[in-house]
N, C-alpha and C positions, 0 to 999 in steps of 0.2 A: 657321409655326404649323400644327398639325394640323387636320384637318376635325372638326367636332362629331360625337360618337358617343355611344351609350348607355353609361352607366357599368357596369362589371362589379361583381359582388357584392363582390369584394375591395377595390374602390375606394369602397364606401359610406361608411365612417367618414371617409375623407379628404375626400369630397365634402361631408359634413355639417359637418366642421370648417372647410372653406373657406366654406360658407354662413354659419356662425357668425362667422367673421372679417370677412365682408363686411357683415353686417347687425347684428352685436353685437360690434364690435371690442374692447370692454373686457371681454367675457365669453367668451373662446375655450374650446373644448372642452366646452361644455355641451350641444351638440346641441339648441339651443333650438327649431329648426324641428320636429324629431321629437317634442319634448315638447308643442308647441302643436298639432300636426296629426298625432296618432298613427295616424289612419286612413289617412293618405296616405304617410307616410315610415316605411318598415320595410326591413330588409335585403333581404327577398325582392322588394321593389319597386325595387331599385337601378337596374334597366334603364329606369325612367321618367325618370331624371336624364340629361340631355345634358351632356357635358363637352367643353370645348375646351381643349387643352393646347398649351403652347409650350415647347419644350425640356424636356419632362417635367413642368413645373409647370402647375397648373390656372390658366387665364386667365379663364375664365367658365363659368357653368353655368345651366341652367334645368331645371324638371321639367314633364313633361306627364302629367297624371293623367286616366284615362278617367272620364267622367261620362255618366250616362243622364238626360236632362232629361225631365220629365213635363209635357206640355201637354194636359190633358184626355185624349182617347184616343190622342194622338200620343206617340211616344217618339223622342227625338233623341239620337244618339250624338255627344258633344262631347269635345273635348280641353280640359281645364282647365289653365292654365299658372300655375305658381307658382315661387318661389325663383329669380327672374331676378337674377343677380348677376355683376358683373365685378370682377376684382381692381382695387382703387383705383389701382394703378400702371399699369394697362392701359386705363383709360377714355379714350375718344376715338379708339380704334383700330378701331372697328367690330365688336368682339367680340359685343356684344348683338345687332346686326343679323344677323350670321352665324348665331347660335344661334336667333333667331326664324325665320329663313328655313328652317333645317334642321328646326325643330319644325313649321313649316307643312307642309313636304313629308311629314314623318312622319305627321301627322294626316290628310292627304289620302290617303296610302297605306292608312291604317287605316280609311278609309270614314267619317270624321267630316265632316259637312256644315258644321259651324261650330266655333269656338273661343271660349273665355271666359277672361278674366283680370281681375285687380283691380289698378288702378294709375293713374298720371298720364296723362291724355289727351294732354298736350303731348308726352309721351315715346312712348307706344304708338300714338297716332294716325298717326304717320309710317309705321307698319308695317301699317296697315289695321284696327286695332281701334277701334271707335266705341262711344259710350255707348249702353246699352240695358238691357232688363230692367226689372223693377218691384220696389220695396220700399216697404212702408208703415212709417212711424215714428210710434208713438203716445206721448203723454205721459200716463202713468197717474198719477192723483192720489188721495191718501187722501180728499180732499173728495168727489171724484166717486164713489169706490167706497163710501164710508161705513164705519162701524165694523163689525167682525165681530160676528155674533150669538153668543149663548151656545153654540149648537150648533156654530158654526164655530170657536169657541175650543177646542173639544174635538177638532178634527181633528188627525190626526198627519201632519206633513210629514217624510217619511223621506228621507234621502240615498239616491241611486241606488246599489244594490248589484246588479251584473250577475248575471243568472241566465237560463237558456234561456227560461223562460216569459215573464219580464218583457221580455227583449230582443225576442222575437217580438211581444209586445203593442205595444211602442213602434214597431216596424217597421210593423205593421198599422195603427196609428193614423195614421202618416205617409202610408200608401198611400191613406187616405181623402181626402186633399187632391188637387184636380185639378192643382195646379201645385207643382213642386218638383223634387227630385233623388232618384232611386231609391237606396235605402240597403240594400246587401247585409246580410244578417243578421250576418256576421262583423264588420261595421263599427259595429254599434250600440253595443257596449260602449266602444270607444275614442272614438267620437263624443260620447257622453254623459259621459265622464270626462276631458275635456280639461283641461289645466293652465289655471288662472285662471278656471275655471267651476265651478259646482255645479248638479247636477240634483237637484231635489226631487220626490218621488213622493207622491201622496195617493190612497188607496183609501177609498171610501165605499160600502158595499153592493157592488153589481156595477160601480160606476162607477170610473174611473181618470182622473187628470189628472197632468200634469207641467209643471214650469217649469225652464228652463235659464237660469241667471243668471251674469252676469259679476261677478267680485270686483274691488273697487277696487284698482288697481295690479297687477291680474292675480295677486293672491296668494290663497291658500286661506282666509286669515282676513281679517276686515275687512268694511267696508260693501259692499252690493251696488251696482254701478254701472249695470247695464242688464239688461233681460230680452231674451235672444237668441231664445228660442223658447218657445211654450206649446202644449200639445197635450192631446187628450182631451176630456172632457166640458166644454162651455163654462161651465156654471153652477159646476162644481167648480173650474174655473180661477179664476173671479172670487172664490170663497170663499177659495182659497189666497192670492190677491193681497191680499184684505182682511186676512187673518190675518198675512201676511208683512210688509206695510207697518206694521201695528200693532206687531208684535213688534220690528221694526227701527227703529221711530220715524222712518219715511220719509214725507215729504210728497209726493214725486213719484218716478217711475221711468220712464225712457225704455224703450220696447219696440219690437222689430222683428218684422215679420210679413209674410207674402206676401199675394197677392190671393185667398186662400182663404176661402170663406164662414165656415167654422167658426172660423178664427182671428180674422177681423174681428168676428164675432158675439161672441166672448169679450172682445176688447180695446176695441172702439170705445165701448161704454157706460161703460167705466172711464176714458175719456180726456177731458182738458180740451181738447185739440186734437190734430190729426194732420196729417201731410204725406206726400207720395208723391214718390219720386225714383228715378233710375236706379240699379240695384244693381251693375252690372258693366260690362265692356267686351266687345263681341262682334265677331268677325271671321267673315264668311261665307267658307267655303272652297270650297264646291261648291253653287251656287245651285240647279241643276236637281235635284240629289239632295235638297237641303233641301225644295224644293217638292213633290217626290215623297213624302217622308215626311209632310209636312203636308197632302197632298192630301185624304185623307178628312175630316179635321177642317175644312179650309177649304170643302170642298164642302158639308158639313152646315151650316156657318154661312151660306154663300152661299144655299143653298136656303131657309133660314129668313128671310133678309133680302131675297130676291127678286133676287139678283145673278147674272147669267149672262154668258157670253162667254169669250173667250180673251185672256189678258193676257200680253204678251211684256215681261218686265222686263229692261232692259239697263243695265249700268253699265260703267265702263272695264275692269273685270276679269271681268265675269260676264254671262251671258245665260241666261234660263230662262223657260219657258212654264208658266203656271198656267191649266189648263183647267177652267172652271166650268160647262161645258155649252154647248148651242147658243146662239149669239149673235155679235155683231160682235167682230172681233179688234182689240185696242188695244195700241199699243206705247208703253211708258213708258221714257224715258231718265232715269236717276237716277245721282247720285253714289254713291260707296260709303257715305258717311254717311247719305244719304237712303234707301238701300236697307235698311240696318239699322233706320233709323227707321220705315220703312214696315212692316216685319215685326215688330219688337220694341221700338219706341220708346214713350215715355210718352203721346204724343198722336197721333191720326190725322194722317198727313202732309197730308191734304186741308185741315186747319186752318191749315197753314203755307203752302200754295200754292193759289192760286185759278185757275179756268179750265181745270181738267183733269178731264173727265168720268171718265176711267179711275181717277184717284186718288180722286175722290168716291165711285165705286162700291166700290173696295177699302177705302176708309175706313169702310164699313159692316160689314166683317168683320175688319179689321185696325186696330191691331197686336194681337199675341198677348201676354198678360202672362207672359213668361218670368220665372221666379223661381228664384234659388239661395239657399237658407237660409243664414244666417250660420254655422250649425253645419257646413255643408259647404264653407266657404271653405278654400282650400288655399294 
């Protein structure tokens, strides 16, 4: 069996056909992945796909997409993994493990301190990915929102039609959020026009808001199934939701959002209840590089919380030092899972472990609410 390697551009169609055969065996040749994720799968990005061949035939593949994660003033370069697939006839032969190992080495060489993927923890936990990140899920209801006013009934909800000015506006609105993924201008149009989704735009005076909705059964026609993202003016978002639920005769609509104040401000008052869960799986690739990138942010948080000292974080695969100013040095021995939980979990690790002054101190500034919007899934 050959070693995993990046696909060549001439292999792009073959790779996508293989992915369709693995994930949609009854629908070959439709390039479903490229249709659902047009910002990530294009012929010019063929080199992001790792292939492993055996006697010329593809035995397995995965894709590694570059992501820039925004956490307040910090920016983290990450490798986002998608399209992990093995030929059904080759499962159990270690193909996926070899591909994930090759992807890990590739991301380290590219200077990524961490990696993100979406999938089953029982499967990917063996390879070092652990649950992390934050996602809010709101249940929007017509009762909580109320009926649209006469002025709101006159609002125009326009389907998204990409143009340079509108794409720049949508990108700038996203940049106002402290947590998320950087969206290059070239990706705005494909992100907001994905298969199975509809983006609605509303302009009122100088205000603008948008909703990105899932269609039932991932079709362009039919009932709305969920709200993947809302952005822009919070009051105008609520007006759009009131009008939309009334027009579609919907009593409730689930909605996803990050830990961003403007998003929560727009959706929480319209919700009958809400929950928070982990949004993805995270693998730390280079702990010291990660701490270096997060250093200014954590030092600012530590100064505000009165936390000082040097914290040496150790796990079976990593060692890194977080310097928060003059003070005692403390060494913390953590499992890989606990390390991800400390930095990017749902709850401060000190809530799960008693008797550790170091964890108690770090629990005043950690975890960080890492957030990957549903629109950026790959």
